[in-house]
C-alpha positions as CSV (number, residue, x, y, z in Angstrom):
1,M,7.7,2.1,12.5
2,A,6.2,1.2,9.2
3,R,2.5,0.4,9.2
4,S,1.3,-2.9,7.8
5,L,-0.9,-2.6,4.7
6,V,-3.7,-4.8,3.5
7,I,-5.0,-3.9,0.1
8,V,-8.7,-4.8,-0.1
9,G,-9.9,-6.1,-3.5
10,K,-12.7,-8.2,-4.9
11,K,-12.2,-11.3,-2.9
12,D,-14.4,-12.4,0.0
13,A,-14.1,-10.1,3.0
14,M,-13.1,-13.0,5.3
15,R,-9.7,-13.3,3.4
16,Y,-8.9,-9.7,4.4
17,V,-10.1,-10.4,8.0
18,T,-7.7,-13.3,8.1
19,A,-4.9,-11.2,6.8
20,C,-5.5,-8.6,9.5
21,I,-5.8,-11.2,12.3
22,T,-2.5,-12.7,11.1
23,L,-0.8,-9.3,11.3
24,F,-2.2,-8.6,14.8
25,N,-1.1,-12.0,16.0
26,R,2.4,-11.2,14.7
27,G,2.5,-8.3,17.1
28,E,1.4,-5.4,14.9
29,R,-0.6,-2.9,16.8
30,E,-1.7,-0.9,13.8
31,V,-3.0,-2.2,10.4
32,T,-3.9,0.0,7.4
33,L,-6.6,-1.2,5.1
34,R,-6.8,0.4,1.6
35,A,-9.4,0.0,-1.1
36,R,-10.3,1.8,-4.3
37,G,-13.6,2.2,-6.2
38,R,-16.1,-0.5,-5.8
39,N,-14.0,-2.3,-3.3
40,I,-14.5,0.4,-0.6
41,E,-17.7,-1.4,0.5
42,N,-15.6,-4.6,1.0
43,C,-13.1,-2.7,3.1
44,I,-15.9,-1.4,5.4
45,R,-17.3,-4.9,5.6
46,T,-13.9,-6.3,6.7
47,I,-13.6,-3.7,9.5
48,M,-17.1,-4.5,10.7
49,L,-16.4,-8.2,10.7
50,L,-13.2,-7.7,12.6
51,R,-14.9,-5.6,15.3
52,K,-18.1,-7.7,15.6
53,S,-16.6,-11.2,15.5
54,F,-13.0,-11.0,16.7
55,Y,-11.9,-7.8,18.4
56,S,-14.5,-5.9,20.3
57,N,-11.8,-3.4,21.4
58,L,-10.8,-2.6,17.7
59,R,-10.6,1.2,17.1
60,I,-10.5,3.1,13.8
61,K,-7.7,5.5,14.4
62,E,-7.8,7.4,11.1
63,I,-9.8,7.4,7.9
64,T,-8.6,9.0,4.7
65,I,-10.6,9.4,1.6
66,G,-9.6,10.9,-1.7
67,S,-9.1,10.0,-5.3
68,D,-6.2,8.5,-7.3
69,R,-5.3,9.7,-10.8
70,V,-5.0,6.7,-13.1
71,L,-4.1,6.8,-16.7
72,R,-6.3,4.9,-19.2
73,E,-4.8,2.9,-22.0
74,D,-5.4,5.8,-24.4
75,G,-3.4,8.1,-22.0
76,R,-6.4,10.1,-20.6
77,P,-6.6,10.5,-16.9
78,R,-9.3,8.8,-14.8
79,Y,-10.0,9.4,-11.2
80,V,-10.8,6.5,-8.8
81,S,-12.0,7.1,-5.2
82,F,-10.1,5.4,-2.4
83,L,-10.5,4.8,1.3
84,E,-7.7,4.2,3.7
85,A,-8.5,3.2,7.3
86,V,-5.9,2.7,10.1
87,I,-7.2,0.2,12.7
88,T,-5.6,-0.5,16.1
89,L,-6.2,-2.7,19.0
């Protein structure tokens, strides 16, 4: 079974909360949230809003941290941190 993925960006955290709620309402039991760089804080905020306001039984099944290698326009590599959290009901 493929996990549902929500990529967290710069938008307001409630947009990502809504996306997660939609996936859970469709029957998904597991949702993966992924954020890079400065958006990691928004990812954590999304998880906390889900737990505090909507799903008190929400569990964080797994958290993965690391860095992605991204090439700049001039061809040099740049490393960007990422956080991937798998949440379940």
